[in-house]
N, C-alpha and C positions, 0 to 999 in steps of 0.2 A: 556537318553545316562549318561553310569557312567564312571566316571576316573576317575585319582590318582590327588592329589592335589600337591602344591610344600611340602609341608611338608613330603608325603611320598615319592616320588624322593629323598629331601634330605635326609629320613630314610634310604633309599634302597641303595646309592651310601656310608653310614656311614660305611656300614658294610660290604661294602668289601674290603676295605686296612685290616678293622681287620680279614677276612678270609686269605685274599691272605699272611700274615705273617703270620697267623697259618699251612696256604699251606705250607709256605715255610722253617717253626721249623721241622714241620711234615707233613708229606706228606701225614701221611691216615685223616688227617682231615682236607682234601681238598675239602670235601662234607660240611662241613661249611658254605663258599660260597652260595649253593644250598641249605642250610637249609635259612642263612639270605635272599637271596632274597624269599623265599616260606612263608619264617616267613612274610615277607611285604605285600606280596601280598594273604595274609590271616588278616591280620589286615586292609587293604585298604576293600575289601570282607562284612568284618565285620561290619566294620565302613559302608559300604553303606547299606547292612540290617540294621544296626539299624537307619539310616537314615527316620528321615520323607519320604513317599511316594511320588512320584511326581502325583499324582492321587489326593491324598487329600489337591495340591492348588487350591484354586480358585482364580480368576481373574475378577475383573471387571475392563471396560477398559472405561474412563470418558474423552472424543474428540469433541473436535468442531467439529462442518458441513463446517462453514464457517471461513476464516480469510482475513480480509486487506492485502494489501500487504507492507514487511514492518512493520507489524505489529504485538510483541512478541504475543503468545499466551503459555496456559499449554495444555499438556495431559496427565490427574491424571493416575495410575493404584492402584483401591483399592485389595489388600493381605490379605488373609485369609486364612491359616490352618487348616483346623478339628482336635478338639482332642487333647492328648495331645505330648511332644517332637519335634514343635515344634522347627526347629532355630533360633537364635537367631538375623542374619544378613542373608540378602539375595539381590543378583548382579543381576541388569537387561539390558537386549541391545535393541538398539530400530533399527530398520531396515526400514528403510523410505526413499523415495524420498531424495536426498542429495540436489532438489530444496527446500524442506521443511524448511533446516536450524535447524534440532534437533539439539538440545545441553544439556547433554555432552555426549559423544561415549555410555558411559557405564557410571552406576554407582549401589551403595551400599545404602540398606538402612536397618534402624534397626529394627525387628520387636517385640512388646511388647504384653506379652501371644497370638504370634503366631497373629496378627495384624499386621498391616504396610500398609502407603502409598508410594508413587512413583510417583514426573515427573520429567517429557519430558518440555522443552521447545522448541517449533515453531517457526522462523521468515524467513518466507518466502520471498522475494526479489521480484519475478518475478505473476505474475497473469496465471493461472491457475489448472486443476487437478491435486494435488497429492496423493497420495498412501503411506500408512502408511501397510506394508507388515504384520511383523514376529515381535515378542516380546521372545527375550532369556532371558531365569531366570534358574539360579543355586544356587544352595545351597549346604554349608559340612554336613558331618556328624556328631556325638557327637567329636566322635575322632579328626576331622578337616583332614584328609586322604581321604575322597575321597571327588567330586562334583559328587552331583546328578543336572543333567540338562533337562529342558522343554524351548519345541519350540512352543509357540502359531501365530496363524495362525490368522492375523484382517484384514485384508481385508480393512479397512479402507479408505474410501476417501475422502480429504480435499479441499474442494473449497476456492483456493485463488481467492480477488475480488480486487476490487481499493478498497482502503480506506477512511472511510470520516472522521473517531471516532477521530484521531488526533486532527483534529483541530475546530469538531462540534463544543463545549461549545463554542469557539470564535465567530461561529459565529450565533449559538441564543443568543447569548447575542449582537451582533452588530444587528439581525435582532428584537430583543425586541424593542430596543433603537427606530428603524427606521421601524417596520413592518407599520404604521398607511399609509406609501405611498401608496394607490393604494388602501387603506380601509375605509377612509373618506372622507370629503371633506374637498378640501387645498386650503388657498389661496393665493397661486403663478397664475402666469397665463404665459402661454408657447405654444410653439406652440403643440398642440394634445391638451388638457387639455378641456373637456367636462365644459359644464357651467351645474352648480349645481342649481344654489336661488340667491333671493337677500338681505343683509343685511343693518344692517346699518351702516355707516364709521364711523371706529375707530381710533384712534392713534395709528399709527406705521403700519396699512395697506399698502399696497403699492397701490399710487394713481391713478397710470394705469388702475386700475379694478373700478373706479368709472366709470358708468354708467349715463352720466350727462342726456340724454332723459328722462328718470324714476323717476331724483334728483327732476326736477324742476319738473314733473307732483304731486309727492306728496310733494316736500316745502320740503324736503331731502338731507342730503347726502347717498347717496346709493351704493355699493359695487357690484358688482358680486363674486358667489363664485364660484370655478373651483373645480370639483373632474376629481382628476389622470384617467386616460384612462389605462381601464386592460385589458387582454386575449391580450397582445404581444405575437407575437413570437422570441424565443430564441434558436438558433440552436449553435451548439458548435461545428466548423468543427476541429478538432482532425489528424493530419498529424502524421504516424504511419511507418515513412520510417525509413531509416538505422539512420539517423541523431539521430532522437526521441527515439528510442532504447540505446542510447548511457547512460549510469549510469549517474547522479549526485545528490550529498550528498545521495548517498545507496540506491536510490530507479533510474532506467529508464524513463526518461525524458515525455514515454508515458506515465507513471504510478503517475507522479505528478502532469500533466492536465489533466487526468481523477477524479484524487482528486479534484482535484480545481473545475471542471468543473462541478462534483457531488453536492458539496456542494453550489454552486451557483442555481442549482436542484433545489434543494432541500426550498430554499428562496423564488428563483422567482414560483416556485409549488405555495405556500405557500399565496403570494402575488395575486395567478389569473393569473398570464401568464404562459406561452403556453411552450414547451422547447421539443426540440428535439437535438442528436445526429447523426455528418457524421465523417464519417471516410474515409479516404484512405494515398493511398502512393502510386502505382504505376499506378493502378487505385482508384475507389471508394469502396471502402468494409464495410461502414453499413449506412445506412439509415433511422432510426425510424421512422419518419414522428414526428410531435409534441402534446406531449401528456401536458393532463390540472390535476388539482387535486393533493391532498398527494398522495393518496392513487396511481396513477400510480411511485412515487418516486422508489418502489420498482423491479418495471418492466422493468425502466428505467434505472437502476443500473444494473439488472443484461444480458441487450440487451450492457452497454458502456464494459463488461466485455468479451464479445466475441472483442473486438478488439482483433487482434493478434501483434504480436513482427514483424519486416518485418526489410528487408535486401535492401532490393527495394529501389533505389534512389525515392523523391519524383516527383510525375507528375501534378505543379500547374495546369498548363492549363485543364488539364482531369480532375481536383477532384472537383478546383474549380466552372469549367464553369458545371459540375454535377450541382453542390450545388446551383447554381444560375439558371439553369435551374428550378429546383424539385422546389422551394420555389415561392409561390402564391401572398403574402402580402408583404410590409417591414419590415422589421427582424433586429432583434439587429443579424451579426454574428460575434460570438467569434472564434476567427482564433491561433491554439494553433500550435503553427512549429519551426522548430529554423533552421536558416542555417551555412554555414558558412565562408563563407565570402560575401563582395558586387557582384560577377559576378553570385555567385549560386542563390542569392535575385533578380533578375532579373523579369525572369521571375512568379515570386513569387506576385514582385509587379506593375506587369502588370498585373496579373490576381483579386490583391486584389482592383484594379484603377476601372476594371467594375464592379467588386461588389456594389463600394463606391456612385455609380449611383443612383442607388434603396431602398442601405440598409446604415445599420448605422455596422462599423466592428471595432470593438475591439479586438484588437492583443495581445497577451500574446508573453511575454519576457525573458529569462531565466537569469538572470543576473549568469555567470559565478561566481561565490565569487574565485574557484582556479587559473583564469586566474588573478581574481582580485590580489590574495595574492602570484602571480608571479612577478607582477608588481611593490607591495609595498615595499617586500621582500628586503634586506640590498643582494647586491650582496658582495659573499665569495672568488670564483671561474671566472676562463671565461665561464664555461656553465652557470652559474647562469644570467648573462651579457645575454650570447645567451638565454636564456630561455624569459629575462623580456623583454628580445623587440620582440618576435617573439610575445608574451602574449597580448600584446603594440596595436601591430602592429593589432590583431585580432581585441581587442576589439574599436580600434579606427576605422574598416571595420562595425561593428556593430553597431556604433552610428552613420555614415554618415546613415546608411540602417531606423535606427529609428527617422533619424531628417526626413530625404525620406518622410516613411510614415506620420511622423506628420504634414509636409506640405501641403500631398495629402486630410489630414481631418480625420483619422486614429484616436481613442483613443488608444493610449496606457497604459498598463498595463508592467511595470518593477520591478520584487522584487525577492529576490532571493527563491529557490524551498521552504524552510519552510515556509516562508512566501507568498508565491503565492495562497493559497484562501483568505484568509481574506482579503488582497489584491485587488483580482478580486471583492470581494463584496463587499469588501468598494467603488469601481467606478461605479459595476454593482446599487443599491442605490442610488448616487452620479447621474447619467445619469439619475433615474428616478423621483428624486426630480426635477430634472430640467426639463423633460416634454420630456426630450432628446426622448426616446420609441417612 
């Protein structure tokens, strides 16, 4: 496609007043206006002819196949004109799914010896498959009067998956510090610990580990060593209903839950435990079963990415009853959900109580910093006071629900969205250290 630039339009427009003046002073010169328009058109065509041919441009696309939700990535275009006479600048526009969050919408890049690079930033905030459809390119001729435009069909699919890279380094650091739990003998004695061996009692060891019968037989103090059990089932129960799909800190709550769950899954698989994912809204949506081994992490991540956004209200009775019936062994059940008030949380508490009869329940609470900021902000108007009162009431009801869960024996992780993963991982390692799994 060829069309005039702004310079060509201004050139044609500047000749019109001159031609009009000549036509008024000398009517015989009225053809000067037509001649000027034709002259401008000829210049535009000449510029288009002299400009680099559209087929001489080679474009290579380097695009990520997978991006974590909420994380930025770059799509890179390598541009090269064959032969001499290449333009010094080229402009590009990327036609992509709006949910990919491509920016900028249009950009220009300088070419050196006919080659250059151009990049666009992608920042998707929702999971799913997204499409980059077309790439628009245009450049001017040597006179700057004609645009030459080309449209390349891309049809590149980018899969937006749960993101674990943001806090993965911290998770690995925490794991490297505490990775020994479940992998070597521990001296702590607790519920579920397996007897490993006897060793001579030393200062600093727990006196409760002394085996008095064997000590009397060998005439020396002997203590029991215990090996922390492995192969514990850990199930992430993720509610994907309406409240969990509302945004918090730039991402839907369900995505924060998935990121945190996958971080813990990575560490749990490395320590020898088994991990599964269960998702529900108005009814059960996903049940992966438990898997073991680090090699299973990528498959677990793909299955978790299939959890869709829902606008339905969560049915805790159906969802948690289905989960309880599917669990054959005592498990650590990590529940990710949200609630608007204490009344809407009644059914949730009732069904969590049933789970506690056989399983250890870890309840993850999203701390809403926006509500906390509303209550802490200094009011300036009547509306500010109303918002602060409502926010304070919501926070109080939330604390009531958390207190009830604690009294029932539920383990609680209460953290802001950006700290949810590390806090959950820290609590898991603490439970493992105390042999509560």
